[in-house]
Every structure is written in structure tokens, then in C-alpha cells.
C-alpha positions as semicolon CSV with decimal commas, in nm:
position;residue;x (nm);y (nm);z (nm)
1;X;-0,003;-0,002;-0,011
2;X;0,279;0,244;0,093
3;X;0,522;0,122;-0,160
4;X;0,458;0,380;-0,423
5;X;0,503;0,667;-0,171
6;X;0,866;0,647;-0,090
7;X;1,077;0,810;0,166
8;X;1,046;1,168;0,033
9;X;0,667;1,135;0,020
10;X;0,661;1,028;0,375
11;X;0,867;1,297;0,496
12;X;0,667;1,540;0,330
13;X;0,357;1,405;0,482
14;X;0,510;1,424;0,826
15;X;0,622;1,780;0,770
16;X;0,270;1,871;0,666
17;X;0,114;1,693;0,973
18;X;0,376;1,874;1,193
19;X;0,287;2,208;1,046
20;X;-0,091;2,155;1,072
21;X;-0,116;1,984;1,417
22;X;0,200;2,100;1,608
23;X;0,453;1,900;1,783
24;X;0,249;1,852;2,079
25;X;-0,048;1,703;1,927
26;X;0,137;1,451;1,708
27;X;0,190;1,189;1,964
28;X;-0,157;1,208;2,094
29;X;-0,290;1,165;1,732
30;X;-0,043;0,867;1,673
31;X;-0,149;0,697;2,003
32;X;-0,520;0,742;1,893
33;X;-0,449;0,601;1,534
34;X;-0,261;0,302;1,703
35;X;-0,555;0,224;1,937
36;X;-0,801;0,241;1,651
37;X;-0,607;0,017;1,449
38;X;-0,553;-0,237;1,735
39;X;-0,942;-0,229;1,791
40;X;-1,000;-0,285;1,430
41;X;-0,764;-0,592;1,407
42;X;-0,921;-0,739;1,721
43;X;-1,270;-0,696;1,586
44;X;-1,161;-0,862;1,243
45;X;-1,025;-1,153;1,433
46;X;-1,338;-1,181;1,631
47;X;-1,555;-1,178;1,318
48;X;-1,329;-1,430;1,151
49;X;-1,338;-1,670;1,444
50;X;-1,713;-1,641;1,454
51;X;-1,728;-1,728;1,107
52;X;-1,521;-2,033;1,148
53;X;-1,712;-2,151;1,460
54;X;-2,067;-2,102;1,271
55;X;-1,907;-2,313;0,972
56;X;-1,794;-2,593;1,197
57;X;-2,135;-2,602;1,361
58;X;-2,325;-2,603;1,032
59;X;-2,101;-2,864;0,871
60;X;-1,946;-3,100;1,140
61;X;-1,695;-3,332;0,996
62;X;-1,662;-3,669;1,144
63;X;-1,367;-3,884;1,094
64;X;-1,563;-4,212;1,143
65;X;-1,489;-4,465;0,858
């Protein structure tokens, strides 16, 4: 996703964010973004595990031969 941006692009984005938000707000914004990303990943894992559990309930496989 970020492969096409490159180092100069990332530096430019960070400089613009620093100018807009200021040096005191950037750590708070980063922490909020990290927490949001963590919650999103946990919710995605929960949905995937719920789907797997419901699939196993609907189609139980038995190894009796």
C-alpha cells in the first residue's frame, strides 16, 4: 500500500502533519490511531473466528469410517 509513496513522500507528509497539528498534538494523534488500528484488528479476528465457529457447527466433519 505504501510502496509507491517512498521516503521523500513520507517525509513530506510528516512535515505537513507537523505544521498542521503542531509538535504537541502528534503523539496524541499517533496513539489514537494506533489504538483504533488495534481495535479494528481485534474486531476482524473476532468476526473471522465467529465465522469459523459457525461453519463448524453447520458442517460438522466426522472422521468415522
